[in-house]
C-alpha positions in Angstrom: 0.0 0.0 0.0 1.1 3.5 -0.6 1.5 6.2 2.0 -1.4 8.6 2.6 -1.2 11.3 0.0 -0.1 14.8 1.0 -3.4 16.1 -0.3 -5.4 13.8 1.9 -3.3 14.7 4.9 -3.8 18.5 4.1 -7.5 17.9 3.9 -7.6 16.2 7.2 -5.5 18.9 8.8 -7.8 21.6 7.4 -10.9 19.8 8.8 -9.2 19.6 12.2 -8.6 23.4 12.0 -12.2 24.1 11.0 -13.6 21.9 13.9 -11.3 23.6 16.5 -12.1 27.1 15.2 -15.8 26.4 15.4 -15.4 25.6 19.1 -12.8 28.3 19.8 -10.4 25.6 20.9 -6.6 25.2 20.8 -4.8 21.9 20.1 -1.7 20.3 21.6 0.0 17.2 20.2 2.3 14.6 21.7 4.1 12.5 19.1 6.5 9.6 19.3 6.8 7.4 16.2 5.6 10.2 13.9 8.4 12.6 15.1 6.4 15.8 14.8 4.8 15.1 11.5 1.3 16.1 12.8 2.7 19.4 14.1 4.5 20.1 10.9 1.3 19.3 8.9 -0.9 21.5 11.0 1.5 24.4 11.1 1.8 24.3 7.3 -1.7 25.7 7.1 -2.1 29.5 7.1 -3.9 30.6 10.2 -3.0 27.5 12.3 -1.8 29.8 15.1 -5.5 30.4 15.9 -6.0 26.8 16.8 -2.7 25.0 17.2 -1.0 25.8 20.5 2.1 23.5 20.8 3.5 20.1 20.1 5.7 17.7 22.1 8.0 15.3 20.3 8.6 12.7 22.9 10.5 10.0 21.1 12.4 8.6 24.1 10.7 7.2 27.1 12.5 9.7 29.3 10.9 12.5 27.3 7.4 11.1 27.8 8.1 11.0 31.5 9.8 14.4 31.8 7.8 16.5 29.4 4.3 14.9 29.6 4.3 13.4 33.1 3.7 9.8 31.9 4.3 7.6 34.9 7.5 5.7 34.6 5.9 2.6 36.0 3.3 2.7 33.3 5.9 2.6 30.6 7.9 -0.1 32.5 4.8 -2.2 33.0 2.9 -1.8 29.7 5.6 -0.2 27.4 5.7 3.0 25.5 3.4 1.5 22.8 0.2 0.9 24.7 -3.2 2.6 24.8 -2.6 3.5 28.4 0.6 5.3 27.6 -0.9 7.0 24.6 -3.8 8.2 26.8 -1.4 9.4 29.4 0.6 11.3 26.7 -2.6 13.0 25.5 -3.6 13.9 29.1 0.0 15.2 29.7 -0.1 17.3 26.6 -3.2 19.0 27.9 -1.8 19.5 31.4 1.4 21.0 30.1 -0.3 23.4 27.6 -3.1 25.9 27.3 -5.0 23.7 24.8 -8.5 22.4 25.0 -7.9 19.2 23.1 -4.9 17.0 22.4 -3.8 14.0 20.5 -1.0 11.5 21.0 0.7 8.9 18.9 3.1 6.1 20.0 3.9 3.1 17.8 6.5 0.9 16.1 7.1 2.2 12.6 9.9 -0.3 11.8 11.5 -1.8 10.0 13.0 -3.2 13.3 11.8 -2.9 16.9 8.8 -5.2 16.7 8.2 -8.3 18.8 5.6 -11.1 18.4 3.5 -9.3 21.1 4.0 -5.8 19.6 4.8 -6.1 15.9 6.0 -3.5 13.5 2.9 -1.4 12.5 1.3 -1.4 16.0 0.2 2.1 16.7 -1.6 3.5 19.8 -3.4 6.7 19.9 -4.7 8.9 22.7 -7.1 11.9 22.6 -8.0 14.1 25.5 -10.3 17.1 26.1 -10.2 19.8 28.7 -13.4 18.4 30.2 -11.5 15.3 31.3 -12.6 13.0 28.5 -9.8 10.7 27.4 -10.1 8.2 24.5 -7.6 5.7 23.2 -7.3 3.1 20.5 -4.9 0.8 18.8 -4.5 -0.4 15.3 -2.1 -2.4 13.2 -0.9 -0.7 10.1 0.8 -2.4 7.1 3.6 -1.1 5.0 7.1 0.3 5.2 8.2 2.9 7.8 6.9 5.9 5.8 3.6 4.3 5.0 3.0 3.4 8.7 3.9 6.9 9.8 1.7 8.6 7.3 -1.3 6.3 8.1 -0.7 7.0 11.8 -0.9 10.7 11.2 -4.1 10.3 9.2 -5.7 8.0 11.9 -4.8 10.4 14.7 -6.4 13.3 12.8 -9.5 11.3 12.0 -9.9 10.3 15.6 -9.6 13.9 16.7 -12.2 15.0 14.1 -14.6 12.3 15.4 -14.0 13.3 19.0 -14.3 17.1 18.5 -17.3 16.6 16.2 
């Protein structure tokens, strides 16, 4: 499968912006395996400063703990790639920002790093709202590193669109 097209990603980003503007909300992001791709995509849109507040690139576990307040024992017990960690990343992004909504992504983009229990392509997402709502999900994405990462960006944005409504 091919990576998600730049045009599709731009359309998803624009829809996120429209939803946030309609609510008067700001967004924060916490990214691991996507390395800031969501933040780059969102800030490529003119006017994004009206609805994108900040992004955290927390690739290392220590960064997740130090910057987002993810409990170290959570990562030790369940790993960085778990719904619980992704949810904690999203909650931490809200806590350490002035945003009203957040999204988080943690996964194994490959080509190495996978295990039988957590294979390459496993991606976990977290979304949080200032009202205390937190959602998470996990999916398995096929493809090479670039394809997995682009699909993870698209899935995180789709989840946010659904949550913000």
